[in-house]
C-alpha positions in Angstrom: 120.9 75.8 57.8 121.8 77.8 60.8 125.2 78.6 62.4 126.2 79.4 66.0 129.5 80.9 67.2 130.4 79.6 70.7 133.0 79.4 73.4 133.5 76.4 75.6 136.4 76.1 78.2 138.1 79.1 76.6 138.0 77.6 73.1 136.1 79.3 70.3 134.1 77.2 67.8 131.6 77.3 65.0 128.6 74.9 64.8 125.9 74.2 62.2 122.4 72.8 62.5 121.3 71.1 59.3 118.1 69.9 60.8 119.3 67.2 63.2 120.9 69.4 65.9 124.2 71.4 66.1 127.5 69.9 65.4 130.7 71.8 65.4 134.5 72.2 65.5 136.8 74.4 67.5 139.1 76.9 65.8 142.2 74.8 66.8 140.8 71.5 65.4 141.7 70.0 62.1 139.1 70.7 59.5 137.8 73.9 61.0 136.5 75.8 57.9 137.1 79.4 59.1 135.1 82.1 60.9 131.7 83.2 59.6 132.9 86.7 58.8 135.1 85.2 56.1 132.8 82.5 55.0 129.7 84.7 54.6 131.0 86.3 51.3 130.3 83.1 49.3 127.3 80.9 49.5 129.4 78.0 48.3 131.9 78.6 51.1 129.0 78.5 53.6 127.7 75.2 52.2 131.2 73.8 52.3 131.7 74.9 55.9 128.4 73.3 56.9 129.5 70.0 55.5 132.8 70.2 57.3 131.2 71.2 60.6 128.6 68.4 60.3 131.4 65.9 60.9 132.2 67.5 64.2 131.0 66.7 67.7 127.4 67.4 68.8 127.1 70.8 70.5 124.5 71.6 73.2 124.0 75.3 72.5 122.3 75.6 75.9 125.6 74.5 77.6 128.0 76.8 75.9 128.6 80.6 75.7 127.1 81.9 72.5 128.8 84.9 70.9 127.2 87.3 68.4 127.3 85.5 65.1 129.5 88.3 63.8 131.4 89.7 66.9 133.3 92.4 65.0 131.3 93.5 61.9 132.8 96.2 59.8 129.6 98.2 60.0 126.6 98.0 62.3 124.0 100.0 60.4 120.8 100.7 62.4 117.4 102.0 61.3 115.0 104.1 63.3 111.3 104.8 62.9 111.0 101.9 60.4 107.5 100.6 61.6 104.4 102.7 61.2 103.2 102.0 64.8 106.5 102.9 66.3 106.6 106.3 64.5 103.1 106.9 65.7 103.8 106.0 69.4 106.8 108.4 69.6 104.9 111.2 67.8 107.2 111.5 64.9 106.0 111.8 61.3 106.5 108.8 59.1 109.9 109.2 57.4 110.1 109.4 53.6 113.8 108.3 53.7 115.4 105.8 56.1 116.5 107.1 59.4 120.0 105.7 59.8 122.4 105.7 62.8 125.4 103.5 63.7 126.3 101.2 66.5 129.8 100.2 67.5 131.0 96.6 67.7 132.2 97.3 71.3 128.5 97.3 72.4 127.7 93.8 71.1 126.9 90.8 73.3 125.6 87.4 72.5 122.5 85.4 73.5 122.5 84.7 77.2 125.0 87.4 78.1 123.9 89.8 80.8 122.9 93.4 79.9 124.3 95.7 82.5 122.0 98.4 84.0 123.9 101.6 83.4 124.9 103.6 86.5 124.1 106.8 84.7 120.4 106.2 84.0 117.3 104.1 84.9 115.9 104.5 81.4 116.9 101.2 79.9 114.6 100.2 77.0 114.2 97.2 74.7 113.9 97.1 70.9 113.4 93.8 69.2 114.7 93.9 65.6 115.5 91.8 62.5 119.1 91.8 61.3 120.1 91.3 57.7 123.7 90.2 57.1 125.5 91.3 53.9 127.2 88.5 52.0 128.0 89.9 48.6 129.2 93.5 48.9 128.6 96.3 46.5 127.8 100.0 45.8 124.7 101.4 44.0 122.9 98.0 44.2 119.8 97.6 42.1 116.5 96.7 43.6 116.4 93.6 41.4 119.6 92.3 42.9 119.3 93.7 46.4 118.2 90.6 48.3 120.9 88.5 46.5 123.4 90.5 48.5 122.0 89.2 51.8 123.7 86.1 53.1 121.3 85.5 56.0 119.5 86.9 59.0 119.6 87.1 62.8 117.9 88.8 65.7 118.9 92.0 67.6 117.8 93.7 70.8 118.8 97.4 70.2 118.7 98.2 74.0 118.6 102.0 74.4 119.4 104.3 77.2 116.5 106.7 76.4 117.5 109.9 78.2 121.0 109.8 76.7 119.5 109.0 73.3 117.2 112.0 73.4 119.7 114.5 74.8 120.5 115.6 71.2 119.1 115.0 67.8 121.9 112.5 67.2 121.2 109.1 68.9 124.7 107.7 69.0 125.5 107.9 72.7 122.3 106.4 73.9 122.6 103.5 71.5 126.1 102.5 72.3 126.4 101.9 76.0 128.6 98.9 76.7 126.8 95.6 76.6 123.5 96.9 75.1 123.6 95.4 71.6 122.3 91.8 72.1 122.8 89.9 68.8 122.0 86.2 68.0 121.5 83.5 68.9 122.0 82.1 65.4 122.8 83.2 61.8 120.3 81.6 59.4 121.1 81.5 55.7 118.8 83.4 53.4 117.8 80.3 51.4 116.2 78.8 54.5 113.8 81.8 54.9 111.3 83.7 52.8 112.9 86.4 50.6 113.4 89.5 52.7 111.9 87.5 55.7 108.5 88.6 54.5 105.8 86.6 56.2 107.8 86.2 59.4 106.7 87.8 62.7 108.6 89.5 65.6 107.7 89.3 69.2 109.4 90.8 72.2 108.6 89.6 75.8 109.7 91.2 79.0 109.4 88.7 81.9 107.1 86.6 79.8 104.7 89.5 79.0 104.4 90.3 75.3 105.4 93.9 74.7 106.0 94.0 71.0 104.3 92.0 68.2 104.5 92.8 64.5 104.9 91.3 61.1 108.1 91.9 59.2 106.0 93.2 56.4 104.9 96.1 58.6 108.3 97.8 57.9 108.2 101.2 56.3 111.3 100.4 54.3 111.8 96.6 53.7 115.2 94.9 53.5 115.4 95.3 49.8 114.7 99.1 49.9 117.2 99.5 52.7 120.0 97.9 50.7 119.3 100.0 47.7 119.2 103.2 49.8 122.3 102.5 51.9 124.4 101.4 48.9 123.6 104.7 47.2 125.8 106.4 49.9 128.5 103.9 50.8 129.8 100.5 49.8 128.3 97.5 51.7 130.8 94.8 52.6 130.6 91.1 53.4 129.8 90.8 57.1 128.2 94.2 57.5 124.9 94.0 59.5 121.8 96.0 59.0 119.6 96.3 62.1 116.3 97.0 60.5 114.3 98.9 63.2 111.8 98.1 65.9 108.0 98.0 66.0 105.7 99.8 68.4 105.5 98.8 72.1 108.8 100.2 73.4 109.0 100.8 77.1 109.2 104.5 76.8 105.7 104.6 75.3 104.0 102.8 78.2 102.2 104.8 80.9 104.1 104.8 83.2 107.2 103.9 81.2 108.2 100.3 81.3 112.0 100.5 81.9 114.0 97.3 82.2 115.6 96.7 85.6 118.0 94.3 87.2 116.4 90.8 87.4 114.3 91.3 84.3 114.6 88.9 81.3 114.0 90.1 77.8 113.3 87.8 74.9 113.1 88.7 71.2 111.7 86.0 69.0 111.4 86.0 65.2 109.7 83.0 63.6 112.2 80.8 61.8 115.2 82.5 63.5 114.9 81.5 67.1 114.8 83.4 70.4 117.3 85.9 71.7 117.3 86.0 75.5 119.2 88.2 77.9 118.8 89.2 81.5 119.4 92.6 83.1 122.0 92.8 85.9 123.0 95.4 88.4 125.0 98.4 87.4 128.6 97.6 86.6 131.2 99.2 88.9 133.4 101.9 87.4 136.4 99.6 87.9 134.9 96.8 85.9 136.2 96.5 82.3 134.4 95.2 79.3 136.4 93.1 76.8 134.9 92.9 73.3 134.3 89.4 72.1 137.2 88.0 70.0 
């Protein structure tokens, strides 16, 4: 069971694929079950929504605008240095505690949306990552119950402006340029995947060239451990997303660096979850405005 949030002719909708292609309903149609950020708190609600949506019209996801599955999450919690090979390539010792930073929802874009080259820097870098979406919230969550708090998974490209990221020890600015948080294309429920996504693989391609390739099991801190550690500090809520870190192969570590540029196409693929694809476009003019997805 996988869900897609889409816009067609100015109307927002939700679609589900139960194995025979996507079918969906618009928000303004009778029978619309509600938005994912409300449904995700209850597996029964997700199943009920899937049944309601399956009576809708067929949706060609290649012919609509796909939004991030959760356009306005309460928290976007990101992990750094969470693969052994990535820590090694940037010359930083393997952490003994998760390296956590935050993104803002204003940086999020969906599958197929253009990633604007920043005017301020040429150092635009890719980072393919797995996303865990919280369904059942909680604080001080036990290891035994941690994965039961995950409603499902998606894909993220944590596009980074490296020189801004590395200007200080805090990474926030370089990780939050507008339009750099590519998220999607789908939300896949946990029950359709191995627990913790163990056994799945992640591949990032730039213009068709494989630049990252890793097993999800190569994480330093797996999804279960991340939920335990994060919930020790703050309450996790339904719809929060955890962006679990990137493997080795980032552009900064190539010689010379492999920065993305206008005209490039970056794809992040995770087995069982799909392919997140975005193109890089010319710098946005100062007068251009960015409206967050609704």
